N, C-alpha and C positions, 0 to 999 in steps of 0.2 A: 479598474484604471490602475497602471503601475504607481505606487508612491512611495516616499523616499523611507528612510529607516537607516538608523543611525548606525555606525558601523559597517563594517564592510564583509560580515560573518555570509557565506554562499556555501550551499549544498548542492552543488551543479552536478546534473547526471544528461548525458548525451549518446548517439549512435556510437557502436562500436568503431575504432579508429578512425575519430572525425573530430575528437578534441584536439591534437596538435594541428590541426587543419582549419576545417571551417564546421565548427559544431553541429550536426544534424538531428533535428528535432530536440531541442534543449529544452530541460523542465528544472526548477529550482526548488526548493521546497515553501520558499517563500513565507506566508502567514503560519505560523508555527508554535509548534509544542517545543518542549526539550529537545535537546543535541547535544551528541556525546561521542566524541572520540577518545580511544584509548588502544594503547598500544601494550603488550605483555608479552611474559615469555610464551614461547613455544615449542612442545617436545624438549623439555630439558635434558641435556645427559646428566645421569646420576651415576657417578662412579661408588666403589665397595667402601670408601670412606662417608658416603653418604653428601661428597659435595657433588654440588649442581654446576654443570658446563655449559656455557650458553650454545643454541644452536641455530631455533629461527625467531624472528620477532613477530607478532599476531596484531593485525590492525584491523580495527571495529571503528566502523561510524555509523550511527542512525540518528534519526531523526524525526517528528512525526509533523507532517505538512496537514495545514487544514484547508488546501487548496486542491482536493483528491478529484480531480474534473476524469470523466471518461476515457479524456485522452492520458493521462498521468496513467491509468490501469492497465489500459491497452500499450502503453510503454514499457511497464512492469514487467508486464509477461513476454514481450518480446526480448526484454535485455535479460530475462533469466539465463543460467546456464555461462557466464562468462563473456556476455554479448553486449556490454555496457563500458562506456567510458566515463571517470567521475572527476570533477574538482571541487577540494574542500579549500577554501578561504576562511581561516581562523579569524578570530577578532583582532582588531589590532595592538599591539603590543606597545607601541608608544604613540603620543599623540601626534609628532610628525610623520608616521609612517603613511606611505600611501595605499597599502593594504595590510592584511595581517598574512599570516604564512599562507605557504600555497602549495598544495599535495595535488597529484595529479594520476590519479590510478588509469594509468594509459601502461599500452602495451604489455612487457615481463611482469609491469607491477598493476594488471586490472586484477577488481577484485570480484569475487561472485556476490551475487545479488540475493537475498528474501525481501518480502516483503508481507507487510498485514494490512489489509484494507478493515476498517471500523466504524459502524454507524449506528448513533443509538439518540437516544431523546435529547444527549449533552452533547453531541457535535458526531461531526462527520469528519473522518482523519485518513491520512495514508502513511504509513510508517515502513522506508527502507531500511534496509540492512545491507551496508558494505562488509564485508571480512576476506581479508586474505592472508596470509603467514608469509615471508619472506624470508631468505636467508640472511645470515646475521648482518653479514659486512653488506648487502644491497639495503637491507632495511637503514643502517645507517649512512649510507649515503643519501638516500630516499628523506633522513629526517635532516643531514643535515642541507643539505638544498632547498628547501624548502623556504626558509628565508630568503634565497635571490630568484625564487623562480617568479617568471611573470606570469600575470591570471591571463586567461582566454576567457574575451568578451562572448557571452554566452546569447549572439543573437540580439535581440532586444530588450531581454531580460534585464532589469535594472536592481543593481546591488545584490541583496539577498533574494527578490523575485518576487516581493508583496507585491500582490493585485488583489483589488476588491473584487473585481470581475470574475475571479475566480476561485474564491474565496464562498466555501459551502455549507451550509446552515441545516440542520436538520428538518427535514417540511414534507410529512406523508403527505403520499397520495392513495396509495391504494397496495393490498395487499390478496392477491387471491390466489387459491388454491382448490379445485383445478382451474386453468385459465376463465376469467369471465365468472368467476363464482366467488364472488363476495364473500369472505368471513367475517369480517367487523367494520366498522365505523371507527372513525378517528377518537373520537370521545369515549369508544369503550377500553382504549389502551391502557392498560395499566403500565407497562415496560415492553421493550422490545430492543434486540440487537441483532446485527447483521454482520457478519464477518466471513472475509476470503483472504486465507493467507497459504505460505508456499510450506511443502511437505519437502523436506529435504533432506539430503545425504552428503555429508562432509568428505570431501576427499584428503587422504593423509599427509598427501605432498604440501600440498598449497592452502589447508583447510577453507577453500573456496565450496560454494555451495553447488550441488545438482537437482536439478529439481522436477520430476517428473508429475507429479501431481500438485493439486490446488484443492486445500480443505475450505467446505463452505458449511456454516453453521447459524441456522436461522432462529432466533428465538419471538417467539411473541405472546406477551401475556395481558388480557385483556377481562373485564367486570363479567362480560355473559356467559355465564356459568349455568343456566338454564339446563334443565334436564334434555330439554328439545334440542339447546346447541350443542350439549353431551352429544347426543346420540348422532345428530349431523356433523359431529367430527368424527365419531365412531363409524360413520357408512361411509368416511371417504374414502379413496384407495389408499393403500398404504404409501402407493409411490406417486401421488397425480402432477401433473404441472403446476408451476410457482410462477407467479409474476409480481415483480415490487416495483414501485416507482416512487421517486424521489423528488419534489419538484427544485429546480434551480432559479437562477435571475430570471426574471419575467417569466414566457411562458416556457420557458424550456426546463426538460427533464431528464433528470437517468435514469436508465430500467433495465432490469433483469430477469431475463426470460430461463426456465429450466423447463426443460423437456419430461415428460411424464416419464418415470425409472430413473431417473437421477439423483433424487432429496426423496429420502424417506421421511415417513411424517409418525413421530412421536408424540402422545399428549399425556396432561399430568391435569388431573380436578385439586383443586384444593377447598374444600368446604367446612373453613372452621367459624367459629363465632364472630369474629373481627374480619375476618378477609374471604370471601369466595369467591374464585376467578378458575381460565380454564388457561394452561399453558400450552401453546403449541411447539415442538422443535424438530427442524429440518434438518440433517447431516447429511453427508456424504464426501469423499475424496472422489476427484474428479479429475481425469488424465488430463495434461497440460494442452492438447490439440484439441481437447474435445468442447474449449470454447472459443468462440468468435465475437466480434465488434461490427454494428451498425450505425454510422453514421449521416448524418441530413435531417433534412425536415421532417420524415416520415418517423424518424426515431430519435426525437426528442432536442435535437438540434436549429440549424438551418442549414440554406441549400448549399452553402459553402464551408459550412462548419467543420474542423476534422475531430470533434471530440472536447472541446475548450468548452463549448456551451452546453451540451448533452449529448448522449447517447444510448445505445440498448448492447447489452453483453448478453449473449445466447451462450444457452450450458447445454451440451448433449446434441444429439441429432435433430 
């Protein structure tokens, strides 16, 4: 459920070209970790006397959301390559102000997007990063207008978007490789981490990211390091299918299903006096359009859900 929060700080995203009218599929960071917006010189011009002359200003905004729904992940992928509008509302600068400064990254000022999804035994989070370089005079106008811009209401999102129903805790259900072959039980886990992040190139002119691939990395360390388990792991295919599931609120879940041949398996045995464990590592770069999303009652959510309660991400054919 939405909850109140002091201040008006907001990091909101929506479909490209809709912020100025009616924001489509808006998402806010909500319950989150650290936020930062930084402006800095971009490609300054230096003369023979080592004097630095202004050229462009780079804007970089990032935050870590603890509301990483499958819907949010699907939109992050859809919004890559300059396909997103963004609204940043800073904290109030005076007690009497109605809101903080408002920066709208739209139109000729739209920003590129990168992201990293990360979950482990400590937390589940998704970190979007917006970045764009603007000509100096345009940047000056953009910053100057921030204190007079009127914020846009992002649909039903209240304030910063804090919503306990969208908050995601670590809750391991299963890790299979190949599908239907359980590698371990929950109480055998020493540590685990899964990540999905963009692999991007920067455009020289605007410093916006162009993304063709997503990098997947899965690491699972567990206590069962018997000879039998070691041989079992070594006998597995080098690139098996993989299924990961994490429980959400109630009976809903998020699931990631990798086809055989997508991720390659590597492993390490640690047999020391004070620690005996096996670590599995799965990793690969995946072409952006080789991922898809399935929503509904059969895929982690319910019949009317579009990924906020749960869903399944498929990777590969």
